[in-house]
All heavy atoms as TSV, in Angstrom:
chain	resi	resn	atom	element	x	y	z
A	1	MET	N	N	41.706	10.291	-53.897
A	1	MET	CA	C	40.751	11.251	-53.376
A	1	MET	C	C	39.627	10.483	-52.682
A	1	MET	O	O	39.498	9.295	-52.830
A	1	MET	CB	C	40.183	12.115	-54.494
A	1	MET	CG	C	41.221	12.867	-55.302
A	1	MET	SD	S	42.390	13.796	-54.323
A	1	MET	CE	C	41.727	15.407	-54.432
A	2	GLY	N	N	38.820	11.168	-51.983
A	2	GLY	CA	C	37.717	10.519	-51.293
A	2	GLY	C	C	37.723	10.841	-49.825
A	2	GLY	O	O	37.992	11.957	-49.438
A	3	VAL	N	N	37.447	9.836	-49.021
A	3	VAL	CA	C	37.393	10.004	-47.572
A	3	VAL	C	C	38.537	9.214	-46.959
A	3	VAL	O	O	38.728	8.045	-47.268
A	3	VAL	CB	C	36.046	9.497	-46.996
A	3	VAL	CG1	C	36.036	9.575	-45.481
A	3	VAL	CG2	C	34.894	10.289	-47.578
A	4	GLU	N	N	39.286	9.861	-46.104
A	4	GLU	CA	C	40.368	9.208	-45.380
A	4	GLU	C	C	39.998	9.218	-43.905
A	4	GLU	O	O	39.627	10.251	-43.363
A	4	GLU	CB	C	41.649	10.019	-45.597
A	4	GLU	CG	C	42.840	9.532	-44.835
A	4	GLU	CD	C	44.031	10.465	-45.028
A	4	GLU	OE1	O	44.321	10.834	-46.179
A	4	GLU	OE2	O	44.642	10.835	-44.016
A	5	LYS	N	N	40.046	8.058	-43.267
A	5	LYS	CA	C	39.664	7.957	-41.856
A	5	LYS	C	C	40.869	7.569	-41.027
A	5	LYS	O	O	41.596	6.633	-41.356
A	5	LYS	CB	C	38.562	6.904	-41.683
A	5	LYS	CG	C	38.116	6.732	-40.236
A	5	LYS	CD	C	36.958	5.767	-40.121
A	5	LYS	CE	C	37.425	4.431	-39.628
A	5	LYS	NZ	N	36.344	3.491	-39.361
A	6	GLN	N	N	41.087	8.297	-39.933
A	6	GLN	CA	C	42.134	7.979	-38.972
A	6	GLN	C	C	41.440	7.657	-37.651
A	6	GLN	O	O	40.798	8.527	-37.064
A	6	GLN	CB	C	43.054	9.186	-38.803
A	6	GLN	CG	C	44.101	8.994	-37.737
A	6	GLN	CD	C	44.860	10.281	-37.446
A	6	GLN	OE1	O	44.469	11.359	-37.853
A	6	GLN	NE2	N	45.941	10.155	-36.725
A	7	VAL	N	N	41.530	6.416	-37.195
A	7	VAL	CA	C	40.903	6.020	-35.934
A	7	VAL	C	C	41.737	6.570	-34.783
A	7	VAL	O	O	42.942	6.320	-34.701
A	7	VAL	CB	C	40.770	4.487	-35.827
A	7	VAL	CG1	C	40.208	4.088	-34.463
A	7	VAL	CG2	C	39.886	3.956	-36.937
A	8	ILE	N	N	41.095	7.321	-33.921
A	8	ILE	CA	C	41.762	7.922	-32.765
A	8	ILE	C	C	41.618	7.014	-31.549
A	8	ILE	O	O	42.547	6.846	-30.774
A	8	ILE	CB	C	41.170	9.317	-32.479
A	8	ILE	CG1	C	41.474	10.229	-33.682
A	8	ILE	CG2	C	41.722	9.903	-31.185
A	8	ILE	CD1	C	40.712	11.508	-33.691
A	9	ARG	N	N	40.448	6.429	-31.385
A	9	ARG	CA	C	40.212	5.461	-30.313
A	9	ARG	C	C	39.300	4.397	-30.870
A	9	ARG	O	O	38.188	4.682	-31.290
A	9	ARG	CB	C	39.543	6.139	-29.120
A	9	ARG	CG	C	39.308	5.159	-27.960
A	9	ARG	CD	C	38.588	5.801	-26.778
A	9	ARG	NE	N	37.207	6.124	-27.152
A	9	ARG	CZ	C	36.551	7.201	-26.750
A	9	ARG	NH1	N	37.127	8.083	-25.975
A	9	ARG	NH2	N	35.305	7.404	-27.116
A	10	PRO	N	N	39.704	3.136	-30.916
A	10	PRO	CA	C	38.832	2.092	-31.442
A	10	PRO	C	C	37.631	1.875	-30.537
A	10	PRO	O	O	37.704	2.103	-29.331
A	10	PRO	CB	C	39.719	0.842	-31.491
A	10	PRO	CG	C	40.916	1.142	-30.685
A	10	PRO	CD	C	41.004	2.623	-30.504
A	11	GLY	N	N	36.531	1.456	-31.135
A	11	GLY	CA	C	35.316	1.191	-30.387
A	11	GLY	C	C	35.266	-0.236	-29.874
A	11	GLY	O	O	36.102	-1.066	-30.213
A	12	THR	N	N	34.251	-0.504	-29.060
A	12	THR	CA	C	34.087	-1.838	-28.485
A	12	THR	C	C	32.684	-2.374	-28.703
A	12	THR	O	O	32.421	-3.536	-28.419
A	12	THR	CB	C	34.365	-1.802	-26.974
A	12	THR	OG1	O	33.505	-0.836	-26.371
A	12	THR	CG2	C	35.814	-1.439	-26.684
A	13	GLY	N	N	31.775	-1.537	-29.178
A	13	GLY	CA	C	30.376	-1.934	-29.312
A	13	GLY	C	C	30.042	-2.403	-30.713
A	13	GLY	O	O	30.916	-2.569	-31.556
A	14	PRO	N	N	28.743	-2.588	-30.971
A	14	PRO	CA	C	28.306	-3.033	-32.290
A	14	PRO	C	C	28.544	-1.964	-33.349
A	14	PRO	O	O	28.714	-0.787	-33.033
A	14	PRO	CB	C	26.809	-3.284	-32.095
A	14	PRO	CG	C	26.435	-2.452	-30.928
A	14	PRO	CD	C	27.645	-2.373	-30.052
A	15	LYS	N	N	28.573	-2.374	-34.613
A	15	LYS	CA	C	28.779	-1.448	-35.724
A	15	LYS	C	C	27.426	-1.034	-36.309
A	15	LYS	O	O	26.512	-1.844	-36.366
A	15	LYS	CB	C	29.610	-2.119	-36.819
A	15	LYS	CG	C	31.023	-2.414	-36.379
A	15	LYS	CD	C	31.819	-3.009	-37.509
A	15	LYS	CE	C	33.259	-3.254	-37.066
A	15	LYS	NZ	N	34.110	-3.678	-38.166
A	16	PRO	N	N	27.300	0.234	-36.755
A	16	PRO	CA	C	26.054	0.647	-37.393
A	16	PRO	C	C	25.916	-0.014	-38.760
A	16	PRO	O	O	26.912	-0.354	-39.383
A	16	PRO	CB	C	26.204	2.163	-37.537
A	16	PRO	CG	C	27.657	2.423	-37.466
A	16	PRO	CD	C	28.266	1.309	-36.673
A	17	THR	N	N	24.655	-0.208	-39.239
A	17	THR	CA	C	24.443	-0.802	-40.549
A	17	THR	C	C	24.080	0.270	-41.597
A	17	THR	O	O	24.651	0.258	-42.639
A	17	THR	CB	C	23.361	-1.888	-40.466
A	17	THR	OG1	O	22.225	-1.375	-39.819
A	17	THR	CG2	C	23.845	-3.084	-39.705
A	18	PRO	N	N	23.274	1.342	-41.710
A	18	PRO	CA	C	23.290	2.287	-42.810
A	18	PRO	C	C	23.871	3.599	-42.377
A	18	PRO	O	O	23.207	4.406	-41.773
A	18	PRO	CB	C	21.851	2.414	-43.242
A	18	PRO	CG	C	21.050	2.140	-42.004
A	18	PRO	CD	C	21.831	1.313	-41.157
A	19	GLY	N	N	25.145	3.880	-42.642
A	19	GLY	CA	C	25.805	5.112	-42.217
A	19	GLY	C	C	25.476	6.276	-43.126
A	19	GLY	O	O	25.111	6.093	-44.276
A	20	TRP	N	N	25.631	7.497	-42.632
A	20	TRP	CA	C	25.348	8.694	-43.410
A	20	TRP	C	C	26.487	9.020	-44.341
A	20	TRP	O	O	26.373	9.853	-45.205
A	20	TRP	CB	C	25.026	9.883	-42.498
A	20	TRP	CG	C	26.136	10.239	-41.558
A	20	TRP	CD1	C	26.314	9.754	-40.293
A	20	TRP	CD2	C	27.225	11.122	-41.801
A	20	TRP	NE1	N	27.445	10.292	-39.748
A	20	TRP	CE2	C	28.028	11.136	-40.652
A	20	TRP	CE3	C	27.610	11.896	-42.891
A	20	TRP	CZ2	C	29.184	11.891	-40.550
A	20	TRP	CZ3	C	28.766	12.652	-42.790
A	20	TRP	CH2	C	29.535	12.649	-41.629
A	21	ASP	N	N	27.594	8.374	-44.216
A	21	ASP	CA	C	28.765	8.693	-45.013
A	21	ASP	C	C	29.687	7.477	-45.037
A	21	ASP	O	O	29.672	6.673	-44.118
A	21	ASP	CB	C	29.461	9.887	-44.354
A	21	ASP	CG	C	30.574	10.469	-45.175
A	21	ASP	OD1	O	30.874	9.963	-46.256
A	21	ASP	OD2	O	31.164	11.440	-44.713
A	22	GLU	N	N	30.483	7.376	-46.073
A	22	GLU	CA	C	31.427	6.259	-46.170
A	22	GLU	C	C	32.302	6.134	-44.935
A	22	GLU	O	O	32.625	5.046	-44.501
A	22	GLU	CB	C	32.350	6.466	-47.369
A	22	GLU	CG	C	31.717	6.245	-48.698
A	22	GLU	CD	C	32.715	6.488	-49.811
A	22	GLU	OE1	O	33.905	6.175	-49.647
A	22	GLU	OE2	O	32.279	7.008	-50.841
A	23	GLY	N	N	32.712	7.251	-44.383
A	23	GLY	CA	C	33.611	7.240	-43.228
A	23	GLY	C	C	32.991	6.658	-41.984
A	23	GLY	O	O	33.678	6.110	-41.139
A	24	VAL	N	N	31.669	6.755	-41.848
A	24	VAL	CA	C	30.985	6.245	-40.667
A	24	VAL	C	C	30.763	4.741	-40.782
A	24	VAL	O	O	30.746	4.035	-39.780
A	24	VAL	CB	C	29.647	6.983	-40.452
A	24	VAL	CG1	C	28.869	6.405	-39.293
A	24	VAL	CG2	C	29.893	8.466	-40.223
A	25	MET	N	N	30.644	4.280	-42.013
A	25	MET	CA	C	30.416	2.839	-42.211
A	25	MET	C	C	31.587	2.055	-41.624
A	25	MET	O	O	32.741	2.385	-41.829
A	25	MET	CB	C	30.280	2.517	-43.701
A	25	MET	CG	C	29.038	3.120	-44.329
A	25	MET	SD	S	27.493	2.653	-43.547
A	25	MET	CE	C	27.424	0.939	-43.957
A	26	GLY	N	N	31.274	1.078	-40.861
A	26	GLY	CA	C	32.296	0.241	-40.253
A	26	GLY	C	C	32.755	0.718	-38.886
A	26	GLY	O	O	33.543	0.040	-38.245
A	27	MET	N	N	32.291	1.895	-38.451
A	27	MET	CA	C	32.666	2.352	-37.111
A	27	MET	C	C	31.870	1.597	-36.062
A	27	MET	O	O	30.812	1.054	-36.344
A	27	MET	CB	C	32.425	3.863	-36.964
A	27	MET	CG	C	33.406	4.708	-37.737
A	27	MET	SD	S	33.175	6.482	-37.446
A	27	MET	CE	C	33.766	6.615	-35.744
A	28	GLN	N	N	32.388	1.575	-34.845
A	28	GLN	CA	C	31.738	0.913	-33.721
A	28	GLN	C	C	31.329	1.932	-32.673
A	28	GLN	O	O	31.916	3.026	-32.603
A	28	GLN	CB	C	32.696	-0.079	-33.076
A	28	GLN	CG	C	33.089	-1.223	-33.976
A	28	GLN	CD	C	34.112	-2.082	-33.297
A	28	GLN	OE1	O	35.271	-1.708	-33.201
A	28	GLN	NE2	N	33.674	-3.231	-32.812
A	29	VAL	N	N	30.353	1.559	-31.847
A	29	VAL	CA	C	29.963	2.407	-30.726
A	29	VAL	C	C	31.201	2.672	-29.874
A	29	VAL	O	O	32.004	1.768	-29.628
A	29	VAL	CB	C	28.840	1.742	-29.897
A	29	VAL	CG1	C	28.614	2.480	-28.587
A	29	VAL	CG2	C	27.546	1.700	-30.701
A	30	ALA	N	N	31.383	3.916	-29.472
A	30	ALA	CA	C	32.490	4.416	-28.654
A	30	ALA	C	C	33.750	4.697	-29.465
A	30	ALA	O	O	34.735	5.198	-28.918
A	30	ALA	CB	C	32.817	3.496	-27.478
A	31	GLU	N	N	33.738	4.430	-30.765
A	31	GLU	CA	C	34.898	4.730	-31.601
A	31	GLU	C	C	34.928	6.221	-31.915
A	31	GLU	O	O	33.906	6.840	-32.164
A	31	GLU	CB	C	34.826	3.937	-32.902
A	31	GLU	CG	C	36.019	4.136	-33.816
A	31	GLU	CD	C	35.968	3.233	-35.037
A	31	GLU	OE1	O	35.557	2.062	-34.916
A	31	GLU	OE2	O	36.324	3.712	-36.114
A	32	VAL	N	N	36.121	6.793	-31.882
A	32	VAL	CA	C	36.346	8.180	-32.268
A	32	VAL	C	C	37.260	8.155	-33.490
A	32	VAL	O	O	38.267	7.440	-33.499
A	32	VAL	CB	C	37.009	8.987	-31.123
A	32	VAL	CG1	C	37.312	10.406	-31.565
A	32	VAL	CG2	C	36.125	8.986	-29.885
A	33	ALA	N	N	36.900	8.923	-34.521
A	33	ALA	CA	C	37.693	8.943	-35.746
A	33	ALA	C	C	37.726	10.346	-36.328
A	33	ALA	O	O	36.848	11.168	-36.072
A	33	ALA	CB	C	37.112	7.972	-36.773
A	34	ARG	N	N	38.743	10.605	-37.118
A	34	ARG	CA	C	38.847	11.855	-37.863
A	34	ARG	C	C	38.618	11.519	-39.333
A	34	ARG	O	O	39.286	10.657	-39.884
A	34	ARG	CB	C	40.227	12.474	-37.662
A	34	ARG	CG	C	40.386	13.816	-38.360
A	34	ARG	CD	C	41.684	14.503	-37.977
A	34	ARG	NE	N	41.622	14.875	-36.561
A	34	ARG	CZ	C	42.476	14.433	-35.652
A	34	ARG	NH1	N	43.439	13.610	-35.963
A	34	ARG	NH2	N	42.357	14.812	-34.392
A	35	LEU	N	N	37.656	12.201	-39.949
A	35	LEU	CA	C	37.373	12.023	-41.366
A	35	LEU	C	C	37.924	13.217	-42.127
A	35	LEU	O	O	37.683	14.367	-41.749
A	35	LEU	CB	C	35.868	11.933	-41.623
A	35	LEU	CG	C	35.107	10.818	-40.931
A	35	LEU	CD1	C	33.636	10.889	-41.310
A	35	LEU	CD2	C	35.686	9.469	-41.288
A	36	ARG	N	N	38.659	12.945	-43.165
A	36	ARG	CA	C	39.201	13.992	-44.027
A	36	ARG	C	C	38.598	13.764	-45.411
A	36	ARG	O	O	38.858	12.741	-46.036
A	36	ARG	CB	C	40.720	13.897	-44.057
A	36	ARG	CG	C	41.399	14.948	-44.867
A	36	ARG	CD	C	42.916	14.767	-44.748
A	36	ARG	NE	N	43.616	15.621	-45.664
A	36	ARG	CZ	C	44.029	16.843	-45.375
A	36	ARG	NH1	N	43.817	17.338	-44.182
A	36	ARG	NH2	N	44.661	17.557	-46.279
A	37	CYS	N	N	37.786	14.713	-45.856
A	37	CYS	CA	C	37.065	14.588	-47.124
A	37	CYS	C	C	37.685	15.490	-48.172
A	37	CYS	O	O	37.762	16.713	-47.984
A	37	CYS	CB	C	35.595	14.963	-46.944
A	37	CYS	SG	S	34.735	13.961	-45.730
A	38	SER	N	N	38.113	14.899	-49.271
A	38	SER	CA	C	38.672	15.683	-50.365
A	38	SER	C	C	37.565	16.524	-51.007
A	38	SER	O	O	36.376	16.219	-50.843
A	38	SER	CB	C	39.333	14.755	-51.388
A	38	SER	OG	O	38.380	13.859	-51.912
A	39	PRO	N	N	37.924	17.583	-51.720
A	39	PRO	CA	C	36.910	18.470	-52.291
A	39	PRO	C	C	35.865	17.759	-53.143
A	39	PRO	O	O	34.693	18.126	-53.123
A	39	PRO	CB	C	37.725	19.454	-53.125
A	39	PRO	CG	C	39.056	19.502	-52.451
A	39	PRO	CD	C	39.274	18.090	-51.953
A	40	ASP	N	N	36.274	16.727	-53.873
A	40	ASP	CA	C	35.298	16.026	-54.718
A	40	ASP	C	C	34.263	15.259	-53.900
A	40	ASP	O	O	33.198	14.931	-54.398
A	40	ASP	CB	C	35.997	15.105	-55.729
A	40	ASP	CG	C	36.872	14.056	-55.085
A	40	ASP	OD1	O	37.581	14.374	-54.118
A	40	ASP	OD2	O	36.856	12.907	-55.561
A	41	TYR	N	N	34.541	14.983	-52.634
A	41	TYR	CA	C	33.568	14.347	-51.745
A	41	TYR	C	C	32.882	15.370	-50.845
A	41	TYR	O	O	32.006	15.023	-50.077
A	41	TYR	CB	C	34.256	13.294	-50.865
A	41	TYR	CG	C	34.288	11.927	-51.484
A	41	TYR	CD1	C	34.933	11.688	-52.686
A	41	TYR	CD2	C	33.660	10.851	-50.865
A	41	TYR	CE1	C	34.968	10.435	-53.256
A	41	TYR	CE2	C	33.698	9.591	-51.423
A	41	TYR	CZ	C	34.351	9.393	-52.619
A	41	TYR	OH	O	34.376	8.143	-53.171
A	42	ALA	N	N	33.321	16.614	-50.920
A	42	ALA	CA	C	32.738	17.673	-50.098
A	42	ALA	C	C	31.908	18.601	-50.998
A	42	ALA	O	O	30.972	18.142	-51.637
A	42	ALA	CB	C	33.851	18.416	-49.367
A	43	TYR	N	N	32.271	19.876	-51.081
A	43	TYR	CA	C	31.472	20.843	-51.846
A	43	TYR	C	C	32.097	21.220	-53.174
A	43	TYR	O	O	31.569	22.063	-53.889
A	43	TYR	CB	C	31.200	22.087	-50.989
A	43	TYR	CG	C	30.276	21.776	-49.843
A	43	TYR	CD1	C	30.771	21.536	-48.576
A	43	TYR	CD2	C	28.907	21.681	-50.051
A	43	TYR	CE1	C	29.918	21.225	-47.520
A	43	TYR	CE2	C	28.046	21.366	-49.013
A	43	TYR	CZ	C	28.562	21.150	-47.754
A	43	TYR	OH	O	27.719	20.831	-46.730
A	44	GLY	N	N	33.238	20.626	-53.517
A	44	GLY	CA	C	33.833	20.805	-54.828
A	44	GLY	C	C	34.227	22.230	-55.169
A	44	GLY	O	O	34.496	23.060	-54.299
A	45	ALA	N	N	34.219	22.512	-56.470
A	45	ALA	CA	C	34.671	23.799	-56.995
A	45	ALA	C	C	33.768	24.954	-56.576
A	45	ALA	O	O	34.196	26.106	-56.541
A	45	ALA	CB	C	34.768	23.735	-58.516
A	46	GLY	N	N	32.518	24.660	-56.239
A	46	GLY	CA	C	31.595	25.718	-55.836
A	46	GLY	C	C	31.704	26.111	-54.386
A	46	GLY	O	O	31.287	27.201	-53.986
A	47	GLY	N	N	32.254	25.239	-53.557
A	47	GLY	CA	C	32.297	25.512	-52.125
A	47	GLY	C	C	30.898	25.652	-51.551
A	47	GLY	O	O	29.918	25.206	-52.152
A	48	PHE	N	N	30.793	26.264	-50.389
A	48	PHE	CA	C	29.499	26.578	-49.773
A	48	PHE	C	C	29.675	27.907	-49.053
A	48	PHE	O	O	29.842	27.961	-47.830
A	48	PHE	CB	C	29.072	25.476	-48.809
A	48	PHE	CG	C	27.610	25.475	-48.501
A	48	PHE	CD1	C	26.788	24.457	-48.947
A	48	PHE	CD2	C	27.027	26.501	-47.763
A	48	PHE	CE1	C	25.441	24.452	-48.666
A	48	PHE	CE2	C	25.681	26.515	-47.472
A	48	PHE	CZ	C	24.880	25.480	-47.926
A	49	PRO	N	N	29.670	29.027	-49.822
A	49	PRO	CA	C	29.962	30.346	-49.258
A	49	PRO	C	C	29.098	30.724	-48.063
A	49	PRO	O	O	29.572	31.395	-47.143
A	49	PRO	CB	C	29.721	31.299	-50.430
A	49	PRO	CG	C	29.898	30.456	-51.648
A	49	PRO	CD	C	29.425	29.082	-51.251
A	50	ALA	N	N	27.848	30.300	-48.041
A	50	ALA	CA	C	26.957	30.655	-46.928
A	50	ALA	C	C	27.498	30.135	-45.594
A	50	ALA	O	O	27.206	30.709	-44.550
A	50	ALA	CB	C	25.554	30.110	-47.180
A	51	TRP	N	N	28.258	29.068	-45.619
A	51	TRP	CA	C	28.837	28.500	-44.405
A	51	TRP	C	C	30.323	28.818	-44.280
A	51	TRP	O	O	31.010	28.285	-43.415
A	51	TRP	CB	C	28.645	26.994	-44.364
A	51	TRP	CG	C	27.230	26.554	-44.171
A	51	TRP	CD1	C	26.130	27.335	-43.954
A	51	TRP	CD2	C	26.758	25.208	-44.169
A	51	TRP	NE1	N	25.006	26.556	-43.824
A	51	TRP	CE2	C	25.364	25.239	-43.957
A	51	TRP	CE3	C	27.373	23.989	-44.338
A	51	TRP	CZ2	C	24.582	24.098	-43.903
A	51	TRP	CZ3	C	26.594	22.842	-44.283
A	51	TRP	CH2	C	25.207	22.901	-44.060
A	52	GLY	N	N	30.841	29.620	-45.195
A	52	GLY	CA	C	32.258	29.987	-45.159
A	52	GLY	C	C	33.183	28.930	-45.719
A	52	GLY	O	O	34.389	28.986	-45.507
A	53	ILE	N	N	32.641	27.966	-46.450
A	53	ILE	CA	C	33.468	26.911	-47.044
A	53	ILE	C	C	33.891	27.373	-48.431
A	53	ILE	O	O	33.057	27.561	-49.318
A	53	ILE	CB	C	32.712	25.570	-47.108
A	53	ILE	CG1	C	32.334	25.119	-45.695
A	53	ILE	CG2	C	33.565	24.508	-47.812
A	53	ILE	CD1	C	31.418	23.918	-45.645
A	54	GLN	N	N	35.185	27.580	-48.600
A	54	GLN	CA	C	35.734	28.077	-49.853
A	54	GLN	C	C	35.743	26.984	-50.924
A	54	GLN	O	O	35.713	25.790	-50.600
A	54	GLN	CB	C	37.164	28.572	-49.622
A	54	GLN	CG	C	37.257	29.703	-48.620
A	54	GLN	CD	C	36.460	30.909	-49.061
A	54	GLN	OE1	O	36.591	31.374	-50.181
A	54	GLN	NE2	N	35.611	31.418	-48.173
A	55	PRO	N	N	35.768	27.379	-52.206
A	55	PRO	CA	C	35.856	26.386	-53.283
A	55	PRO	C	C	37.059	25.459	-53.086
A	55	PRO	O	O	38.112	25.878	-52.614
A	55	PRO	CB	C	36.028	27.247	-54.538
A	55	PRO	CG	C	35.385	28.552	-54.182
A	55	PRO	CD	C	35.694	28.740	-52.721
A	56	ASN	N	N	36.868	24.213	-53.444
A	56	ASN	CA	C	37.910	23.176	-53.395
A	56	ASN	C	C	38.511	22.985	-52.006
A	56	ASN	O	O	39.676	22.644	-51.856
A	56	ASN	CB	C	39.006	23.465	-54.426
A	56	ASN	CG	C	38.462	23.401	-55.823
A	56	ASN	OD1	O	37.764	22.457	-56.195
A	56	ASN	ND2	N	38.732	24.429	-56.609
A	57	SER	N	N	37.690	23.161	-50.977
A	57	SER	CA	C	38.157	22.970	-49.594
A	57	SER	C	C	38.171	21.498	-49.208
A	57	SER	O	O	37.286	20.731	-49.591
A	57	SER	CB	C	37.231	23.704	-48.620
A	57	SER	OG	O	37.337	25.088	-48.778
A	58	VAL	N	N	39.178	21.126	-48.445
A	58	VAL	CA	C	39.231	19.814	-47.801
A	58	VAL	C	C	38.509	19.988	-46.467
A	58	VAL	O	O	38.766	20.927	-45.733
A	58	VAL	CB	C	40.692	19.371	-47.575
A	58	VAL	CG1	C	40.741	18.101	-46.747
A	58	VAL	CG2	C	41.402	19.187	-48.905
A	59	LEU	N	N	37.568	19.092	-46.160
A	59	LEU	CA	C	36.829	19.171	-44.900
A	59	LEU	C	C	37.326	18.092	-43.957
A	59	LEU	O	O	37.557	16.956	-44.357
A	59	LEU	CB	C	35.330	18.999	-45.141
A	59	LEU	CG	C	34.675	20.007	-46.075
A	59	LEU	CD1	C	33.176	19.745	-46.156
A	59	LEU	CD2	C	34.942	21.424	-45.635
A	60	GLU	N	N	37.484	18.441	-42.690
A	60	GLU	CA	C	37.953	17.498	-41.684
A	60	GLU	C	C	36.998	17.526	-40.498
A	60	GLU	O	O	36.627	18.589	-40.019
A	60	GLU	CB	C	39.357	17.899	-41.234
A	60	GLU	CG	C	40.174	16.734	-40.782
A	60	GLU	CD	C	41.641	17.085	-40.660
A	60	GLU	OE1	O	42.329	17.177	-41.691
A	60	GLU	OE2	O	42.084	17.265	-39.509
A	61	PHE	N	N	36.583	16.332	-40.057
A	61	PHE	CA	C	35.649	16.191	-38.951
A	61	PHE	C	C	36.203	15.184	-37.963
A	61	PHE	O	O	36.762	14.177	-38.354
A	61	PHE	CB	C	34.282	15.652	-39.422
A	61	PHE	CG	C	33.650	16.466	-40.507
A	61	PHE	CD1	C	33.844	16.163	-41.844
A	61	PHE	CD2	C	32.820	17.535	-40.188
A	61	PHE	CE1	C	33.250	16.902	-42.836
A	61	PHE	CE2	C	32.223	18.278	-41.174
A	61	PHE	CZ	C	32.427	17.971	-42.499
A	62	GLU	N	N	36.027	15.430	-36.678
A	62	GLU	CA	C	36.300	14.422	-35.658
A	62	GLU	C	C	34.968	13.982	-35.118
A	62	GLU	O	O	34.164	14.804	-34.665
A	62	GLU	CB	C	37.172	14.996	-34.540
A	62	GLU	CG	C	37.610	13.924	-33.557
A	62	GLU	CD	C	38.657	14.426	-32.581
A	62	GLU	OE1	O	39.706	14.938	-33.026
A	62	GLU	OE2	O	38.378	14.317	-31.378
A	63	ILE	N	N	34.680	12.695	-35.223
A	63	ILE	CA	C	33.369	12.176	-34.857
A	63	ILE	C	C	33.496	11.016	-33.873
A	63	ILE	O	O	34.522	10.363	-33.799
A	63	ILE	CB	C	32.570	11.730	-36.101
A	63	ILE	CG1	C	33.314	10.621	-36.846
A	63	ILE	CG2	C	32.294	12.903	-37.025
A	63	ILE	CD1	C	32.491	9.989	-37.943
A	64	GLU	N	N	32.412	10.795	-33.134
A	64	GLU	CA	C	32.324	9.678	-32.194
A	64	GLU	C	C	30.964	9.044	-32.340
A	64	GLU	O	O	29.963	9.743	-32.398
A	64	GLU	CB	C	32.520	10.152	-30.756
A	64	GLU	CG	C	32.413	9.032	-29.731
A	64	GLU	CD	C	32.690	9.515	-28.321
A	64	GLU	OE1	O	32.906	10.715	-28.106
A	64	GLU	OE2	O	32.681	8.655	-27.424
A	65	VAL	N	N	30.911	7.728	-32.420
A	65	VAL	CA	C	29.639	7.005	-32.449
A	65	VAL	C	C	29.218	6.809	-30.999
A	65	VAL	O	O	29.898	6.135	-30.229
A	65	VAL	CB	C	29.755	5.651	-33.177
A	65	VAL	CG1	C	28.447	4.897	-33.119
A	65	VAL	CG2	C	30.186	5.855	-34.623
A	66	LEU	N	N	28.115	7.442	-30.626
A	66	LEU	CA	C	27.632	7.377	-29.249
A	66	LEU	C	C	26.700	6.191	-29.004
A	66	LEU	O	O	26.749	5.569	-27.951
A	66	LEU	CB	C	26.912	8.667	-28.889
A	66	LEU	CG	C	27.751	9.935	-28.987
A	66	LEU	CD1	C	26.906	11.162	-28.714
A	66	LEU	CD2	C	28.940	9.870	-28.044
A	67	SER	N	N	25.815	5.901	-29.968
A	67	SER	CA	C	24.885	4.784	-29.792
A	67	SER	C	C	24.269	4.439	-31.135
A	67	SER	O	O	24.411	5.180	-32.103
A	67	SER	CB	C	23.780	5.140	-28.802
A	67	SER	OG	O	22.952	6.159	-29.333
A	68	LEU	N	N	23.610	3.315	-31.168
A	68	LEU	CA	C	22.853	2.869	-32.342
A	68	LEU	C	C	21.411	2.692	-31.939
A	68	LEU	O	O	21.111	2.176	-30.856
A	68	LEU	CB	C	23.392	1.539	-32.866
A	68	LEU	CG	C	24.832	1.530	-33.354
A	68	LEU	CD1	C	25.234	0.126	-33.709
A	68	LEU	CD2	C	24.975	2.441	-34.545
A	69	LYS	N	N	20.505	3.120	-32.778
A	69	LYS	CA	C	19.086	2.955	-32.475
A	69	LYS	C	C	18.420	2.178	-33.577
A	69	LYS	O	O	18.758	2.243	-34.695
A	69	LYS	CB	C	18.427	4.311	-32.328
A	69	LYS	CG	C	19.106	5.133	-31.275
A	69	LYS	CD	C	18.126	5.844	-30.437
A	69	LYS	CE	C	18.939	6.596	-29.403
A	69	LYS	NZ	N	18.341	6.901	-28.255
């Protein structure tokens, strides 16, 4: 369980140093990745009904690192 990352396009730039999530750590500028978060790393048994996230949902995000500041 946890976070599973699938790199869609590898990056070529520098890597960020404090990421907001385990999946972002180690990514490079211009890299595109899909993060799949198991329920224990997402909202768990309670879900987040206000946002339509059901209990024990797997969350999937496609992200791109645009720049580092």
